[in-house]
C-alpha positions in Angstrom: 192.4 58.6 120.6 195.7 60.2 120.6 195.9 62.0 123.6 198.4 60.6 126.4 200.0 58.1 123.8 203.7 58.1 123.3 205.4 58.6 119.8 205.8 54.8 119.4 202.2 54.1 120.5 200.9 56.5 117.6 203.2 55.0 115.1 202.0 51.7 115.6 198.3 52.7 115.7 199.0 54.4 112.5 200.7 51.1 111.2 197.7 49.1 112.4 195.0 51.5 110.7 197.2 51.2 107.3 196.5 47.8 106.8 192.9 47.8 107.4 190.5 48.5 104.7 186.4 48.8 105.0 184.6 49.0 101.7 182.8 52.3 101.4 185.2 54.1 103.3 187.8 56.1 100.8 191.5 55.7 102.0 191.7 59.2 102.6 189.5 58.9 105.8 191.8 56.3 107.3 194.0 59.3 108.0 191.8 61.6 109.8 188.3 59.9 110.2 186.9 63.0 108.5 184.7 61.1 105.9 183.2 58.9 108.7 182.4 62.1 111.0 180.8 63.9 108.1 178.4 60.7 107.4 177.4 60.4 111.2 176.7 64.1 110.9 174.6 63.6 108.2 173.0 60.7 109.5 173.7 58.4 106.8 173.4 54.5 107.4 176.6 52.8 107.2 177.7 49.1 107.5 178.3 47.3 111.0 182.1 47.1 109.9 182.0 50.8 109.6 180.3 51.7 113.0 182.8 49.3 114.5 185.7 50.9 113.3 184.1 54.3 114.0 183.6 53.3 117.7 186.7 51.2 118.1 189.0 54.4 117.1 187.2 57.4 117.7 186.1 56.1 121.2 182.3 57.1 120.8 179.2 55.8 119.7 178.2 56.1 115.8 
């Protein structure tokens, strides 16, 4: 997600993500995506909004 981006592009991405909140994801997960990654690896079901968020910013299928 960050590879190849300029510092300004990374800053813009963080600003965009800071304005988003999807019910069921803690605010900590927005900083590093760790919570969604753990849910994915455990095979937990998540909402469609969470899947779309994961796929958009992690650039892989949930």
